[in-house]
N, C-alpha and C positions, 0 to 999 in steps of 0.2 A: 149657917144662919137660920134663925126662926122663921116660920111661914111669915110672909110680908103682911102687915095690916092693911085694911082698905082705906085707911086715912092716917094722916100725920098728926102728931101732937103739935101743939102752938109753937114750942121752941122760943128762940131769942132772935132778935134783929141784929145782934152783934156777938161776934165778929162776923163779917162777910165771908162767904165761901162755905166749904164743907169741912166741918170740924169734929172729930172723934174725941169724945170725952171718957171712953173706957166703957160706957153703957150704951152708947148709941151716937148718932151723927146728927149735928145741927146743920141745916142748910139754909142760907141767907143770901139773897141777890137783890141788888138795887134795880128798880125801875120806877120811874115817876109817872109814866103814862100807860102802863100795862093795866088791863082790866082783870087778868088772872094769869098766874103762872103755875105750869105743871111740872113737877118733878118725875123725871123718866128714868127708871132703873133697868139695867141690862144684865144679861148673862154674862159669864166671865169672858167669853169670846167677843163680847160686844156686838153680836149679830142680832140677837133677839130681845126686843123691848118685853121686859117680864112685869113691869107695873108703872101706871102712870097715875101719880097722886097730886092733887092740887095743894100747893101751899097754902096752909089755912089762914095765916094772918099776914097783914101789911102795917107795919109800923113806921112812920116817917119816910114813906116811900120804899121801905125794904121789905120785901116778901120773904117769909120765913116758916119753917116747920121742923120737927124733930122726929127722927125715925129711930125708935128704941131697938136695940140689939144689932143695929147695923155695925159693921166693922170696916177696918182698913181693906182695900182692894176692891171695894165696891164701884161699880161703873156707873155713871150717870150723865144726864144732861137736861136741859130745860126746853120747854115750849112756852112761848109767851102769846097770849091772846090780848088784842086790842084793836084799834083801827088801822085798817091798811089804806092810808090817805097820803100818799107820797107828796101831793101839792102843798100839805102842811107839815111835812117833815117826818110823818109816821108810817113805818114799814113793818108792822106786826103781822106775822104769818105763822100760826101755831103748826102748820105742816113741816116747818123747818126746826130740826133739832139744834139747840144752841148750846155751845160751850159756855160753861161758867167762867166769867172773867177771872175769877179767883182759883181756878182749878190748879192744884199743885202737881199734878202729873197727868200725862195724857196716855190713852190707849188706842192704837190704831193711827191711821193717818187719813187726810183728806183724799178721797178717790173721786177725781173730777167727774161731774155729772151735771147736766143742766137743772136736776132736782135742787142743786145747792143754791139756786137763784130764787129770790122771792117772787119774781115775776116770771112770765113766760118768754123765754129767749126767742127772738125772731118775730115775735108778735108785732102787729102793726103800731099798737100803742106803747110799745116798750115797757118801762117800768111801771106804767100805770095799770098794767094787767096784773092778775094774781094767779100764782101757781100752786096747785094744790097737791103736788107730788110729795112724799115723804122723803126728807133728805137724810134720815137717819142711817140707812145702810152705807152712806157715802161719808159719814161724818166720824171723827175721832171722839172718843168720850172722856170725860174727867175721871179721874181715880182718887178715891178718898185715901189718904196716906197716913201714916204714923211717922211723925217728925222726929221721933227719938234718935240720938246719935251721941256717942260718947267722944267729946272733943279732948278729954284728957287736960292737959295744962296749956292748950292752945291759947295764944294771944297774938294780936296784931303786931307785925314788926314796928309799925309807926315810923317808917323811915321819914325823916324831915324832908321837906319839900325841896330844900336846896341840895340835898344829896340823893335826890331821886333820879333814876335813869329808867325811863319807860321802854318797854319792848312790845311793840304792837304785833300780835300774831292771831292766826286761826287755829282753833282746837284741831280740826280735821287736818288741814294742810300742813301743820307744823309737825305732826307725829305719823302721818299716814305711810310714810316711806322709811321709817326708822326701823332697821333690821334688828336693833338690839331689844326691841319691844316685841312682846308675844303678838302673833298675828291678829288674834280676836281683838286685841286692846288698841291696835293701831287706830289713830283717828278719833279717839275717845278720851273722855275725861281721865280714864285710868292711865293713859299714857302720859299725861301731864305729870303724874306722879312718879313715872320712872326715874330711877336714880341717874341714869345716863342724861336724860333730858334736863333734869335739874342741875346737873353738873355743867352742862354746856351754858346755862344761863348764867350760873355763878361764875364760870370762868371768864365770860365776856363782860362781866361787870353790871348785870342787869339787877336793878332793885325792885322792879315791879313789872309784872306781865299784864298787858292790856288785851283782853280777848275779844275778838269780834263777836257779834251777838250769840248768846247762848240760850236766849229765851226761846221756847218753841216757835218755830216759824213755818209759813206755808211755801210749798213748792207751787209757784204760780203757773196758771194754766198755760199761759202763752209759752213759757219755758219747757214745761212737760210735753207740749204738743211738738216742740222742736228738738226733743230729745236732749234737752239741757237741765240743769239743776240750779235753783237758787243756792248758791255757794256762801255768799257773805251772810245772809240771814236777816237782811234789813226788811222783813215783812212779817211782822210780830202776830202770832196766833195766840200766844198766852204770855202774860207779864209775870206769871209765878212759876210756870212749869219749865225745866231744863228741856232742851232739845233732845227728843229721843234718840236721834241718830248719833249723838255723842255719849250714848250710854251702851255698855256692853249687852245688857239686857234692860228692857224698858223699865223694870221694876227696881233696878239697882241705883237709885238716885244718890246713894251715899258716895258713889265713886267721885262725884264732884267735891264732897266734903273731905274725902281722903286726900285729893289732890290739893285742895287748898291747905289742909293741916301740913302736908309735906313741903309745900313751897313755903309756907310760914316758918316750919322748922329751919329752913335753909336761908331765912332772912328775906324772903321775896314775897312782896305783895301782890294781890290779885285784883285788878281793876276790870270791871265789865263794861263793854260798849253797849248801851242800852237805847232802845227806840220807842219813846214815849210820845213823839210828835204825830204818829199816824198808826194805822193797823193794817193788817193784811186784806182787809174787806174792799179796799179800793173805793172808787167813785160810787155814786148812787146806782151805777150799773154793775156793780160788783156782787159777789156772792153774799149770802146771809149766814154767818157761821157763828156770831156771838153777839157783839155790841150792837149791831145794825138791828137784829131781831128782838133784842131786850129793851132798847129805847134810843132809836136812831137820833131823835130830837135833843136827847141829853148829852149822849156820848160824843157827838160830832159838831163842829162849827158848820152851820148852815148859812146859805146867803140870806140875809135879813129880808130882802125884798122878793125872794123866790126860794123858800126852804125846801123845795123839791131837790135842789142842787146843794152839793157840799162846797164849802171853801177848800181850795187846794193851794195852801201856802207851801205845802210839802213836795209838790210835783209828783205825788203818789196817788192822788185822786181824793184823799180825805185829810182832815185835820183833827186831832183829838181836842175836845173842848175842855182844856184844862181850867178854864175860868168857872167851870161848873164844880160846885163843892165836893159831889160824890165822885166826879171824874178825878179831881185833884186828889181826893182821898185815896182812890184806887192807885194812882201812881205813888203816893207817899207810902201807902201799905205795902206796895211791890218793893219799893227801895229798902225799906226797914226789914222786910222778909229776907232779902238776900243778904243784908248784914247780919241780922240776928241769927238766921238759921244756916247760913253758908259762910259766915265770917269774911264776907267780901269787904275789901279795903277801900273801895272807891268806885266811881262811875265815870264814864265818858258818855255825854248825852248827844245822840245824834240830832243834827238840826236843832241845837239847843235853844236858838231864839225862839222857836215855836213855843216853848215853855214858858217864855217871858212875855208871850202876846196877850194883851188885854184888848177891849173892843177898840181902843184908840191906837193899837199898834204895839211895838216892843217897849217894855217898861221894866227897867232893872228893879224896880220896887213892885213887881208884880206879885200876885198871890203865891205863885210857886217859889219865887226866890225867897219871900218872906217865910213861907212854910218850912222851906229847907233850913233857912238860917237859924231858926228858933228850935228846930227839931233836936231833941238831946242825943238821938242815935246818929242822924245824918250829918249833923254840923261837924262831927269829928272825923269823917271819911274824906278822901280826896275827891273832888268835884271838878270835873273838866267839861267844858262845852265846846261843841263845833259850832261856832258863833255866826251862823249864816243860814238862811233859807230862801225860797225863791219868791216870797211874798214882798209886799211894799215895804221898804226900809228894812229889808231882811239882813243886810250886812252889818253885824254889830261887833267886830272885832275891838276888844278893848273896853266895851261898854257894859260888861257884866258887873255885878256888885262884889264888894270884898269877900273873900273866901273862896272865889272861883278862879281856876285857871282856864285858858281857852287856847284852843288850837290856833296858831299864828300863821296863816297863809302868806302873809307879807314876808315872813321869815323864809318860808319855803321858796317863794318866787325870788326874792332879792339875792339869796345865796346862790341858787341855781344860775342866775343871770349873770352874777360877778365871776363865778368860775367857768361859765360859758365864754366869757370874754367881751361881755356887752360893754358898751361905751357909757361913761358917766355913772357908775355903779358904786364909787367909793363912799360917798356920803350915806347912801342907802345901807351899804353893808355895815357901816360904822353904827347906824342906828340899830340894825339886828344884832351886832356883837354885844351891845350894851342893853339887852333885854327890851327893845322896842319901846323906849321910855315915853315917846310921843303919843303912845297909844294906852300904855298900861300904868305910867307913873301918876297916879291920881287916887285920892281917897286912901292913902297909905298903903296902897297895894304893893307887894313885893316883887322883885323880877321873876320869881317862880311862876307868877301868873301867865306868863307867855310860855306855852308849850311849843318849843322850837323843833322842827323836823324838816328833813330833806325829801322824804317821801313817805307815803301811807298806803294803806290797802287800795285807796282810790287813786290810781295812776301808775306811772311807771315805778319800778324798782329803781334803787340807787344805780345798780348795774345797767338797767336799760336806759337811764338818763344820759349815759356815756356812749351808748351803743345804737340809739334809734332817734331819728328827727321826725319820722312820720309813725303814728299809731298803726298797729297791726292787729286789728280786731276782728279779722274775719271769721274766726271760730265762734264769734257771738251770734252769728246769723242775722246781722243787721247791715250787711254790705259795708262794713267799716265805718259807718256813720256815728257810732256811739262812741262815748268817751271824750276826753278833752282834746282839742285840737291844737292848742298851744301849750306845750309842756316846758318850755324853755330848756329843751335838752339839746345835745349835740353829739353828733356820731363820730367826730374826729377823723373824718375821711372815708368811712365806708358804713353803709347801713346794715346793721346786724352783725352776726358773727364773722370773724375774719381770722386768718392765720398770720396777718401782717404783724410782725413783732414791734414795730414802731407804735402802730395804732393801739395795740393791746397795751403797751407800757404807758402811753399817754392817758388811755382810760383809766388805768388802775391808779395812775398818779393824781388825776382829777378827783377820783373817788375818794382817795385819802385825803386830800385837801379839803374836800367837803365835809368828811367825817370829822376831821381836826377842828373845822369851823364850828361844827355843831357842838362838839364837847368843850370847846373853849368860850363859847358864848354865854352870856348871862341869861338866865331862864332855865326851863326844864327840858332837857333833851329827850326826844322820843326817837328811837330807832325801829325802822320797819324790820319785822322779822325776816331774816335771811339776808339783809343787807351787809350782815358782817361776814358772809360767806359768798358774796357775789351772785346772789341768787337772780335768775332772769325769768321774765314771763314771755320771752320771744317778742317783745315789743307791744304786748297786749297791755293797754292802760286802763281796762275796764272790765277785769276778770271776774265780775260778779256772779257769772253763771258757768265758771269753768271749774268743776269739781273734779279735776283730774292733773295730769302732770304739769299742765300750764301754771297751776297755783300751788301744788304740793312742794315742799321743800325736797330738794335732791340732795340728800344725805351722802350719797356717793361722791358727787361733786364736792362736798364740804370736806372730803378727805384729800382732795388734790393740794398740791403745794400752793398754788394760787390762792385757793379758798383758806388754807390753814394760815397763810401769811397774813391775810386781811383779818382773820379772827384774832390773831396775836395782836395785830395793830390796834384793832377795836378794844381789846381788853387793856391795853397800854393806855389808850385815851381815857378809858373809864377810870382806870387807876389814878392817872394824873388829876383828873377831875376831882377826885376824893381828896388827894394829897395836896392840892394847891388851892387854898381859899380864895386867891383872886379869880379863878376861873368860875367860881360859883358865888358871887357877891350876895350878901342877905338883904342889902337894901339898894335902891338906886343912889348913885353917886354921879354928880356932874362936874367934878374936877376942880371946884373953887378953891377948897381947903388944901394946904401943902401939909403933908405927913412928914417930910423931912425937907431940908432946903432944896428947892428945885424939883421935888417929888410930889405930885398930886395924886389923887386917887385914880384918875383917868387922865391919860395923855395921849395925843394923837400926833403923828410925825409922818413925813415923807420917807422916801427910802434913803434920803441923804441925812436923816436924823434931825431934820429941821421941823419946828412946829407947824402944823397945818394952818394956812392962811385961807381966807375967803377964796382967793384966786386959785389956791391948790385944790381945795374942795371941788371947784367948778371945772377943773381941768377935765375934758371929756375922755381923753385917751389914756389916762393914767390908770395903771391896773395893780399898783403896789400900794402898800399901806402898812404902817407900824402903829400897833396899839400897845400902850403900857398901862397896866392896871395894878393898884397897890392897895392893900388892906393892913390895918393895925390889928394885931392879934391881942387877945385879952392879956397874954403875958407881957406885952409891951413891944415886942419886936414887929417888924414890918415885912410882910411877904409881898414879893412884886413879881409879875410876869410880863415878858415881851412877846408879842404876837407879830411875826414878820410875815406878810402875806404877799404872794406874787402870782397874779392871774395871768401874766404875760406868757407869750410862747417862748420867751428867752429867759435864761437865767439873768439875775441882777445882784450887785453887790449892795448890801444895805449897810449904812453907817449907824452905829448904836447911839441914841440919843443921850444927851447929858441929863443929869449928872452921870459920871462913870461909876460903874458898879462891877462888882465880880459876878458875873453871869455864868450860869451853867446851862449848856445847851441840853434840854431834856428830851426833845423830839425834833426830827427833821422828816417831813411826810415824804420827801423824795427818797429817803434811805430809811425805810421803816424798821430795820433791825439794828440801826446804828445806836450804840449804847451812849448813856448820858456822858458828857465830859465838859471840863471847863471851856468857856469860849476863849478863844486865842485873838487878841488884838481888839481893835474898835469897829471892825466890820466884819460882816457875814455874808457868804455867798448863798444866795436862796435860788434854788433851781426853778426852772419854768413849772407853772401849775403847781406850786407847793407853798408848804406854810413851815416856818420854823418857830419853835416855842422854847422860850429861855426863862429861867427862874433865879431868883435869889432871895437872900433872907438877910435883913439888917438888923443887928442887935439892938435891944432897947437903949434908949439914950441915957 
């Protein structure tokens, strides 16, 4: 690189971030309230500041400058000058090096020091004081990157929503213990591209991998001081840079692109779990790392009557101010960046209701939802919301606009309670099996809008749902107080691991019944990674800080007969869902019209084959139910399925409902390896804690 000039050229205000054009690098950063912003350049090790150059221009509240002859690999950060006036929401402190919110790559990591805070920790006046120590030695730096990559003929798999099967997993935990992966690649993006890993996903019928946050995130101080790690990653440090720990080498950003390319070649989509509701800077008492130092009053939602304090609808100390046009632009630019440069197929939005909050509360017509809906890049990818937060009116399941899918916790809890054996759950289960129409059947939304799941990263695994009734989170260092206290779980006679063959058999049977329910329900099934192999976290239902064997997939256990059997069963369920259209209805049906004499699109029956009456629905101790669902194919034939569910502790004989048809028994969850065979007679024995699935096809009339 040529000797550095003593000043920058004016450059351009757009695009935001650091962009190399082959001749130099343009720097642009937003701040509405700064009085000056300095670009700081560092040596290749990031230890020594080699230049500090004021950005010479500010256009429309964007500060910008151009550095001729600069190249990819340059390390940089910013210092922002302006009022330090916390009472009015301003926290400028030029002694603090700030990450560019648009940095594409990071060098180094946060090394915790009191110098990272804009005020003097421990001082009597708290955050009203001013800290003059330089934070640069403790800060990671942004890296100027070259975005070029040869994608070849890569194209999105574009799996239709009604054929989508989501697999929620963690990059590190999924691959850390895979012995068929090179040691240096385990726990990284490179391992996602391993042929053995991809083959496992294909074998169990996965069509989309949903990765826990891969945006660069902070190792929170309170965890570091306890010898723990932020494992899940819901503490974003950069919305554009991949997490460095998931790269073999920090500069090998293309590892993720290679993984996406190979997953696409296998017909598997990649969905990212993203966190745009808050940042890692925490409350007003948190560190000054990026957004707070650049423009606290613009980037965060502040209490209107006391802007010294941040609104905390997220429970993390701060809430991004998506209503601000530049903050909304940052989020939209980030989303488009991951689609256009990494070919990502969709996003799951953590605490998604935050993104729909306007001054008056949650609004399905908010600026964010409108911006997404009209965006030509983002409107075509899969969009999934976690539809709740802790703010006023924060529970919004079913209230998102068309085009969105939503995590359905009512499904999770209802199915768990039915198979646990709770009283009075038949009507609730019926709603869950048919896509939770009472919440989602509006504005022409489709059943796929309900993302159905039994377990997710946040809570018990499927195995632990059948093995623990009390959370066992002692390893988290919070005296077992953290995590959900009511998990609708049941240990079936013993807390935790046991050698009792009867208990183990019951647990396995309940798990298979729950999986069958999941894959037979209208909506989009989401499988927690590892549930197909009976993965346990030892009863820890809040493993956010467990970057160890508690969270990592045990691939040796996956080779046991117990785990292999469950994998085969899961694959069979996924295959049946693809083969049998009634298991994945494209639209909501309410059973009024007859497809054939006596055969409606949906029918409900008791175990005696009689149509359900209001009295039958209200019967509290009944734990059996029959669902018949049918659809007309474009070719004119009718496909129909019967789902016979028995959550009782005893087996029951079910009478098949009229009209009589030639049914094939395609699956019995009590006998997972039983082959398909024609049903004999007009009744079927359904074992305790089990589901029987039957199918038939009627020729065109």
